[in-house]
N, C-alpha and C positions, 0 to 999 in steps of 0.2 A: 504494500500500500504506500502511496505517496505521502499521505498525512493521516495520523491516527491519534486520537485522544483516548486515553485509557483512565477510566474512573477519576475524572477531573472534578475537583471541588475548588470553588473560587469565591472569595468574599472581599469586598472593598474595605480598606481600613476604616474603623469606626462604625461599620455596619454590622449588626449582630447576626444577620441571616446570610446564608450563602446564595449568591446569584446563580451559580452552577453547583449542582449537587449530584455527584456520582455520574457525570456525563461521559459516555463512551461513543465515539463516532469515528468512522473511517471513510476516506475518500481516495479512490484509486486513480492511477494514471488514466486520462481520457474520460474520467467520470465527473459529473457535475452534481452538486448537492445545494439546494436552496434552503436556507434556514428562515422560517417564517413564523409570525406570531405578533401579538400586541407589543406596543412600545413598552420598554422598561422590564421586559421579561428575560433579557440576557443575550439577545442575538449578537449585538456588537461585542459583548464580553466574550462570548464563545469564539468569535472570529479573532479577537485580540489574543486569546490564549493560543489558538491554532496558528496564528501568525507571529508568534514569539514576541508580542508586545507586552503581554501580561503573564505573570508567573502564577500557576495554580498553587493553591494551598496544599492540595493533595493531588496525586496522580501525575501523569507525564504525557508529553507530546513527542511523537516520533515522526521525523521527516525521512522518508525513504528508509525506514527501519532503524534509524539512529535517534536515540533520545536527545532532545534539544530543549534549551531553556533560553530566556531572554539574553543570557550571557553570550549565546551563539549568534544573536541577531546581527551584530556588525559584519559578520562573515557571510550571513545567509540572506538578509533582507536586501531586496533589489537584485539579487542574483538567483538563488535557489527558491526563494519565497518572494513573490511579487504582490503588491497591493494596488487596488483601485478603490479610491474613496469617492464619496458623493461630491466633494468639492476638490476637483483636480487642481494641483498647483503647478502651473507651467511657467517656463521662462518667458515673461510677457513680451519681450522685444526680440525674441528669436523665432525663426520660422517653424513650421510644422515638423519638417525633417530634422532641424537642429534639436528640437525638444526630445526626439527619440535617440538621436545620434550622440549628443553630448554626454548623457549618463553612461553610455557604453564606452566612450573615450575615457571617461573618468575611472572606469574599471580596468583600463589598460588595453582595450581592444585597438587593433589597427584601424586607421581611418577608413580605408577602403571596405574592409569587412563590416565595420560598424554602419556605414552608409548603405551597404547592400542589404543587411538584415533590417535596418530601419525602414528602408523602402518596402521591403516585403511585408513587414508588419503593418505599415500604413495602408498598403493596398488591401490587406486582409480585412481591415476595419472600414473599408470604403472611402479612404482619403487619398488624395493625389500628392505623392511625395514632392512633386515639382511646385506645389502651391507655396508661393513665397510670401504670403501674408504673415504678419507678426501674430503670435499667439493671442495677444490681447484683443485682436479684432475678430476672433473666432466666435461662433455661436456656442451656447452651452453644450449642445450635442456634439459639435465638432471637437470642442476641447476635451470632452469626456472620451471620445474615441481616440484622440491622441494619447490620453492617459492610459487607455487599454493597450494601445500599441507599445507605449513606453514600458509598461509593466511586463509585457510578453517578450520584448526584444531580447533580453538575456537568456531566454529559454528556461524559465523557472519550473521547478518540479511542482510547486503549489502556487495557485493564484487565489488571493483572498480579495473579495469585492464586497465592500460594506455600503449598502444602499446606493449602488452606482447610478441609478436613474431617478433618485428622489427629487432632484431639482429640475426635472425635465417635463415638458408636456407629454401627453400620451403618445403622440406620433413619434416624437424624437426619442422617447424612452424605448419604444419598440425597435427603432433603428439601432440604438446603442446596444440594446439587449441582444438582438440578433448578431451584431458584430462581435460582442463579447463572447457569446457561446460558440460562434463559428471559429474565431481566432484561438480560443482556448481549448479546442477539442483534443489536443495532445497533452493537456495539463490537468492536474487535479484541481478542479474549480470549486471553491466553497464561497457562497455568497449569502448575504442577509438582505432581505427585501420585504417590503409591504405590498409590492406589486404582484398580484396574482397572475397576471399575464406573463411577467418575467419569470416568476417561479415555475410556471408551467413548462418553460423551456428546459428545465433541469431534468436530469435523469431521476432524481429523487427529491422529495420535499420532506424536510424535518420540521415538525411543528414544535416550537420551543416550549409550549405549555403542556406537552404530552410526554412525560418521562419515559414511558415504555418505548416510544419511537426513538428517542435519543439513546436509550440504553442499548438497543440492538442495532442502531444505525440504519434501520429500514425506512 
């Protein structure tokens, strides 16, 4: 499995009850799982633990079979573990292509290889790599698709997407959702969403308010 949570318990400091209680969940390569449920029930917390941002009180997270903690985040985030957030943070005065290429160059990639991969990922999400507009001029949907391409460019084992269409209208959300699932088909995709249409694109839906589903990962 690409990412597995085993008997995870998590509580925020100063909060007497656990947000996550005995959660086990596995997402394999090429599989997509949508975590759905009401606000405040732990969807983002679950993604934060799986994406090595939050450390569970009990239990462990395995990435490709290796136990990982937030201590491993500097080596894994942006490389083996990618994130797509509802508010994508682009380089505002750089082009679409630059926004995907620059992070790869920062990782030590050669410029030619970085540009080729960036172009491929942008095409996959329906964007033109030759578009020379600055990122600050893009629509919300275009910016979000750049964020998806950027997250996928390094070839992550796991892609975490937290409410990636929350700030978009229904039509744009559908475009971004299709692009996300299409581009991430070789990756273990774990996303949280309130959007039933987006969740329906996933291989499995986990309802955060139903412990039996979380417990067996079905």
